[in-house]
Every structure is written in C-alpha cells, then in structure tokens.
TIKOL-583341 format. One line per 4 residues: number of its first residue (from 1); for each residue x, y, z of N, C-alpha, C. Coordinates in steps of 0.001 Angstrom, whole numbers, plus 524288, in hexadecimal, padded with zeros to 5 digits. Example, Ala and Ser with C-alpha at 12.3 -4.5 7.8 and 13.67 -1.06 7.14 Angstrom:
<atoms>
1 = 83386/7E9C6/81E78/8300C/7EE6C/81E78/83390/7F31C/81E78 ~ 83232/7F736/81BA8/83566/7FBDC/81BE4/83264/8001E/81EBE
</atoms>
This chain:
<atoms>
1 = 1F976/18E97/6C380/1FF47/18C3B/6C393/1FF81/188C2/6C79F ~ 1FD95/189E2/6CC2F/1FD39/18632/6D0E5/1FAE6/18145/6CED1 ~ 1F7AB/180E8/6CB92/1F499/17C6A/6C9D0/1F86E/17933/6C7DB ~ 1FBE6/17B0E/6C2A5/1FE82/178AE/6BFA7/20344/17641/6C27F
5 = 204B8/178F0/6C6CE/20895/176F5/6CA75/20836/17197/6CC98 ~ 202B2/1722E/6CF4B/20197/16D85/6D20E/2009E/1694F/6CDE8 ~ 1FEC3/16A21/6C9CC/1FDF9/165DF/6C61B/20369/16315/6C4A8 ~ 20788/1669D/6C3D6/20C76/164ED/6C25A/20F09/1617F/6C760
9 = 20E6E/162F1/6CB7A/21034/16041/6CFDC/20DC7/15AF6/6D122 ~ 2082E/15AF8/6D17E/205C2/15627/6D032/206C8/1529A/6CC08 ~ 20790/154F4/6C7CA/209AA/150F3/6C337/20EEA/14EA7/6C418 ~ 21242/15137/6C694/217BA/1503B/6C7E4/216A6/14B83/6CC99
13 = 212CF/14CF2/6CF90/21345/148AA/6D49F/2114F/1431C/6D22E ~ 20C99/1439D/6CE50/20AFA/13E66/6CD3F/20F34/13C33/6C8EC ~ 212B3/13F55/6C629/216AA/13C6E/6C31C/21ADF/13A3C/6C60D ~ 21CA1/13CB9/6CA37/22004/13A8F/6CEC4/21D69/13587/6D151
17 = 218AE/13530/6D315/216CB/13112/6D4E8/216CF/12CED/6D17B ~ 21470/12DB4/6CC59/2142F/1291E/6C895/21A07/126F3/6C6E4 ~ 21E21/12A10/6C69C/222BB/12895/6C586/224B9/124E7/6C9D8 ~ 22344/1281B/6CF25/22602/124D5/6D3DC/223DC/11F1D/6D436
21 = 21E66/11F3F/6D3CF/21B83/119D0/6D490/21CFC/11599/6D032 ~ 21DC3/1174B/6CADF/2204C/1142C/6C78A/225AC/11233/6C8AA ~ 229E4/1151A/6CA99/22E90/11422/6CC5C/22E7E/10FDF/6D078 ~ 22AA5/10FBC/6D4B0/2295F/10CB9/6D899/228EC/10795/6D756
25 = 22583/1071E/6D337/2244E/10204/6D1AE/22642/0FFF4/6CC1C ~ 22A30/10279/6CA9A/22B52/101B0/6C5B9/22F72/0FC11/6C5E7 ~ 22E30/0F8AA/6C1E4/231ED/0F3AC/6C2C3/236DE/0F51B/6C179 ~ 23A89/0F2C9/6C4D8/23F72/0F245/6C403/2411F/0EE29/6C15D
29 = 2456E/0EEFA/6BE2F/2479C/0E9D3/6BB6B/24A7B/0E5FE/6BEA7 ~ 24A5F/0E12D/6BE49/24C65/0DE43/6C0B6/24F8D/0D9B4/6BC91 ~ 25515/0D94A/6BE14/25782/0D5AA/6BA49/25632/0D020/6BA92 ~ 25772/0CCEC/6B59F/25621/0C80F/6B582/25922/0C4E3/6BAF3
33 = 25D39/0C662/6BC31/2601F/0C41A/6C0D0/25D6D/0C4CA/6C606 ~ 25B84/0CA1E/6C722/2588A/0CB19/6CABA/25313/0C803/6CB4D ~ 250CC/0C69F/6C771/24A8C/0C37F/6C619/24D58/0BDE0/6C808 ~ 250F4/0BBC3/6C58C/25365/0B684/6C764/25445/0B5DA/6CD64
37 = 2567F/0B93F/6CF74/2589B/0B9DF/6D4F5/25242/0B9A1/6D835 ~ 24E7A/0BD77/6D634/249E3/0BCAD/6D8BC/24760/0B7CA/6D8F7 ~ 24708/0B588/6D378/244CF/0B048/6D355/247A0/0AC66/6D78D ~ 24CB7/0AC5B/6D6C6/2505B/0A8E6/6D9AB/24EAB/0A8FE/6E016
41 = 24DE2/0ADF1/6E17E/24CC7/0AEB0/6E6D4/246A9/0AD4C/6E8C1 ~ 2433F/0AC0A/6E55D/23E59/0AB51/6E5BF/23B6F/0AFE3/6E81F ~ 23CEF/0B458/6E734/23A81/0B961/6E94A/235AF/0B9EE/6E68C ~ 231A9/0BC67/6EA8C/22CA1/0BC74/6E924/22BE7/0C102/6E44A
45 = 22B8F/0BF31/6DF88/22BCF/0C1ED/6DAB6/227D8/0C051/6D5E0 ~ 2251F/0C363/6D3C1/221CA/0C208/6CEF1/224AF/0C31A/6CA48 ~ 2255A/0BF9E/6C6F5/22888/0BFBB/6C239/22480/0C03E/6BDEA ~ 2228A/0C4CF/6BC3F/21E41/0C649/6B850/2203E/0C6F6/6B331
49 = 21E81/0C2EC/6AF39/2205D/0C27D/6A99C/21AD5/0C511/6A802 ~ 21B60/0C981/6A463/2170C/0CB93/6A24B/21686/0CB2F/69C2C ~ 2198A/0C7C7/69A7C/21913/0C635/694D4/21504/0C2A4/6944D ~ 21368/0C11D/68F35/20F46/0BF23/68D72/20FFA/0B939/69054
53 = 20A48/0B747/69005/20AC0/0B1C3/691EF/20DF9/0AD5D/68DEC ~ 20ED2/0AED6/68911/21172/0ABFE/6856B/21659/0AC98/68714 ~ 2196E/0B15B/68707/21DDF/0B251/688AD/21FAF/0AFB7/68E13 ~ 21C54/0B008/6917D/21D93/0AD15/6962C/21DEB/0A72D/69611
57 = 21A8A/0A4D0/692C9/21A33/09F81/6913E/21F73/09E85/68EEE ~ 22133/0A148/68C00/226A4/09FAF/688C9/22AC3/09FD6/68D1B ~ 22AA5/0A238/68FFD/22F3B/0A24E/69491/22E4C/0A79C/697FF ~ 22F79/0A63D/69D60/22EC5/0AA03/6A16A/232A4/0A923/6A589
61 = 2334E/0AD19/6A883/236EF/0AC8E/6AD64/233FC/0A89C/6B173 ~ 23647/0A54E/6B3FB/23449/0A229/6B7EC/230A1/0A548/6BBBE ~ 22C03/0A378/6BDFC/228B3/0A5DD/6C17F/226EC/0AAED/6BFD5 ~ 22713/0AB97/6BAF7/2241E/0B196/6B9C0/21E80/0B08F/6B87B
65 = 21BB7/0B422/6B907/21644/0B41E/6B864/215A1/0B6F7/6B35C ~ 2113A/0B4CD/6B00B/210EA/0B86B/6AAEB/20B8E/0BABF/6AACC ~ 20B5C/0BFCD/6AC28/206A7/0C374/6AAA5/20858/0C66C/6A640 ~ 20693/0C606/6A097/2082A/0C908/69CB5/20660/0CECE/69DE8
69 = 209B0/0D2D0/69C6F/209C4/0D844/69E0E/20452/0DA01/69BED ~ 2018A/0D864/69820/1FCC1/0DA16/696EB/1F835/0D844/699A7 ~ 1F924/0D442/69C8E/1F57C/0D173/69FD7/1F617/0D383/6A557 ~ 1FAAD/0D5CD/6A72B/1FB9C/0D6A7/6ABEF/1F6EC/0D908/6B081
73 = 1F5E6/0DDDA/6AE39/1F205/0E131/6AFB4/1ECC9/0DD41/6B18F ~ 1EBA4/0DAD9/6ADA4/1E6C0/0D6FE/6AF3A/1E72A/0D240/6B36D ~ 1ECD0/0D14B/6B358/1EEAC/0CC3A/6B74B/1F175/0CE3D/6BB50 ~ 1F0EE/0D28E/6BD1B/1F42D/0D474/6C25A/1F31B/0D047/6C78B
77 = 1ED77/0CECA/6C761/1EC0C/0CBDD/6CB08/1EF73/0C6CA/6CCBE ~ 1F24F/0C581/6C740/1F616/0C057/6C856/1F9CA/0C244/6CBE7 ~ 1FC0F/0C6DA/6CC1C/2003E/0C9A1/6CF93/1FE9F/0CB80/6D453 ~ 1F9A1/0C94D/6D690/1F801/0CADC/6DB3E/1FB8D/0C9CC/6DFD1
81 = 1FC75/0CDA5/6E2B0/20093/0CD87/6E6F1/205CF/0CE75/6E5F3 ~ 2064F/0D0D8/6E14E/20C36/0D0DC/6DFB6/20DA0/0D62E/6DE7D ~ 20A8C/0D9D5/6E113/20B7B/0E015/6E09F/20F8F/0E102/6E3C6 ~ 2121E/0DECA/6E76F/216C0/0DF7A/6EA65/21A0D/0DB64/6E9F7
85 = 219D6/0D966/6E64A/21D2C/0D3F8/6E4E3/2218F/0D5A3/6E026 ~ 225D0/0D4A6/6DFB0/22946/0D4F2/6DCE7/22725/0D2A5/6D6B3 ~ 225DC/0D603/6D35A/2242E/0D45F/6CDC5/228C1/0D561/6C9B3 ~ 22B98/0D176/6C737/22E70/0D262/6C344/22BAB/0D1D3/6BD89
89 = 22BBB/0D4FC/6BB12/22923/0D5AF/6B575/22C4C/0D495/6B16B ~ 22B3F/0D188/6ADA1/22EAD/0D138/6A914/22A9B/0CECF/6A40E ~ 22D37/0D0D9/69FEB/22AD2/0CF76/69A90/22E6A/0CD8C/696EF ~ 22E1B/0CDB6/69236/2331E/0CC7B/68F39/236B7/0D0F6/68E34
93 = 2356F/0D541/68E8E/239EE/0D909/68D41/238FB/0DE25/6908A ~ 23469/0DF2C/693E1/233B3/0E386/6979C/22F20/0E76C/696A3 ~ 22D1A/0E6B5/69246/2284F/0EB42/69149/223BC/0E9A9/69396 ~ 2222D/0E47F/69302/21D6C/0E21C/695C5/21DE3/0E2A1/69BF8
97 = 22399/0E1FB/69DE5/2246B/0E1B8/6A33C/2235D/0E703/6A59B ~ 22433/0EAB8/6A2F5/222E3/0F070/6A495/21E0E/0F160/6A3C8 ~ 21AC2/0F0BC/6A011/214A3/0F0F9/6A07B/2128C/0ED55/6A4FC ~ 2149C/0E8D2/6A6AA/21240/0E6AC/6AAD0/213D1/0E8F6/6AFF2
101 = 21877/0EB79/6B064/21A05/0EE2F/6B511/21651/0F226/6B62F ~ 21502/0F5B7/6B25E/2107F/0F9C2/6B1E4/20BA5/0F7C5/6B46B ~ 209C9/0F34B/6B2AD/204E7/0F15C/6B4BD/204C3/0EF5B/6BAC9 ~ 209E0/0ECD9/6BBB1/209EA/0EB8B/6C1A9/20A91/0F112/6C55F
105 = 20DDD/0F42C/6C32B/20E2E/0F947/6C66D/208F7/0FBDB/6C6BE ~ 206D3/0FC11/6C2FF/20179/0FED1/6C386/1FDB3/0FB54/6C739 ~ 1FE3E/0F657/6C73F/1FB65/0F336/6CB23/1FD41/0F2A4/6D03E ~ 200CE/0F5A1/6D1CD/203AE/0F4E3/6D6A0/20767/0F11A/6D82E
109 = 209F3/0EE8F/6D46E/20F19/0EBE6/6D5CA/213FD/0EF13/6D76C ~ 2161F/0EDAB/6DB40/21ACF/0F0A7/6DC82/22073/0EF8B/6DC47 ~ 22160/0EA33/6DD19/2262B/0E81C/6DAD8/2273B/0E519/6D5C7 ~ 227F9/0E8F9/6D1BC/2281E/0E6FA/6CC6C/22E10/0E70C/6CA8B
113 = 23074/0E3B2/6C7F0/2353C/0E371/6C5F6/2343A/0E15B/6C04E ~ 237BC/0E322/6BCA5/2380C/0E171/6B70F/23D14/0DED4/6B52B ~ 23D08/0D91B/6B378/240F5/0D5FE/6B30D/243C8/0D934/6AE73 ~ 248B6/0DA64/6AF85/24B70/0DC28/6ABA6/24D82/0D92F/6A664
117 = 24B73/0DB1A/6A17C/24D7F/0D79E/69DF6/24855/0D3C4/69C93 ~ 2447F/0D3B8/6A001/2404C/0CF95/69FF2/24152/0CB20/69D3F ~ 23DB4/0C818/69B04/23DFB/0C27E/69977/241EE/0C177/69555 ~ 24289/0C5D3/69174/246A0/0C4E1/68D8F/24C4A/0C3A7/690B4
121 = 24D54/0C716/69403/2520D/0C66C/695EA/2526A/0C19F/69982 ~ 24EA0/0C06D/69C31/24F17/0BB83/69FA5/24FC6/0B69B/69BA6 ~ 24CC0/0B6FC/697F8/24DE7/0B1C2/694A1/252D4/0B1E3/69103 ~ 254EF/0B6AC/69093/25A07/0B693/68D44/25E5E/0B5BE/6909B
125 = 25D8B/0B5CB/69614/25FD6/0B511/699F6/260F8/0AF27/69BEE ~ 25CF9/0AB54/698E4/25C4F/0A5DE/699E2/25B86/0A4EF/69FEC ~ 257A7/0A79C/6A203/25665/0A7A0/6A753/251F9/0A409/6A6AA ~ 24F5B/0A207/6AB41/24C02/09DF7/6AC7B/2465E/09F8A/6A8D1
129 = 24474/09C77/6A537/23F68/09E2A/6A3CF/23BCA/09968/6A392 ~ 23721/099B7/6A514/2330B/09694/6A4AC/22FF7/095BF/69F4F ~ 22ED3/092C3/69C69/22C1C/09305/69766/22740/08E2B/698A9 ~ 2233C/091C3/69756/21DAF/08E66/697A7/21DFD/08AF3/6926E
133 = 21EBB/08D83/68E36/21D8B/08B25/688B8/22238/0881E/68713
</atoms>
C-alpha cells in the first residue's frame, strides 16, 4: 500500500514538472501588428521561416531566416547564440511552426513566439514580402 502511494506521488510530481516546463517555454502568439512594431524598432529578433526553401523563395517576410522544419534539428548550429534571443516562428498556416517550436524547446531555446496567422495572413494583409523568384 505504501509503495503504491509513493508511486502515485512520484508520477504526479513528474507530470506537474513536465506541464510546468512546457508552459514556461511555450510560444505565445504575437500579432502581425506586434511583429511589424518589433521590426520597425530594430529590436534584436530572429524571424524564423520554417517553410520549404521553394516556399521561402516565392515570398517571405523581410529579414526572415529560412530553415525548413524538417531540417531544423540538423541545422541548429545556424542559430548559435540565439537561445536567449527572441525567436518568432512562422510557416504557411501554423502546423510546421508548432513542430519547429518543439524542436527549439527541446534544444534549450527560451524566448519563442509564434506569428499569429502565419504567412497566409501576412500575405493576405498585403504586408511587405521579399520574393527571390
């Protein structure tokens, strides 16, 4: 009986710590307007576009860095020194940005934000876009 109680308490503690850790580093959504303000103020920020290289070349937000979400883990060295820098993640619609957020959290990144509406909303609002192609 005592062994079962200790096991239940330990399981509860592990669960609470896991949830607390996730909450502490989960990416908060920032609006398109907030990102424009950050860009205007030249605040130290990394704008991380996790779409494919082809999507990025067809159009991306100015000053964005492109590391496709499937390559992020292998290319983390490109973000050296950014673990305590604000990183705003976006993709086309949000799914890949969430995958990228999980990779970054697992690798110790602390200041993560997600661009609300991602690139779809940015482009539909006719905000500045850089095209490589």
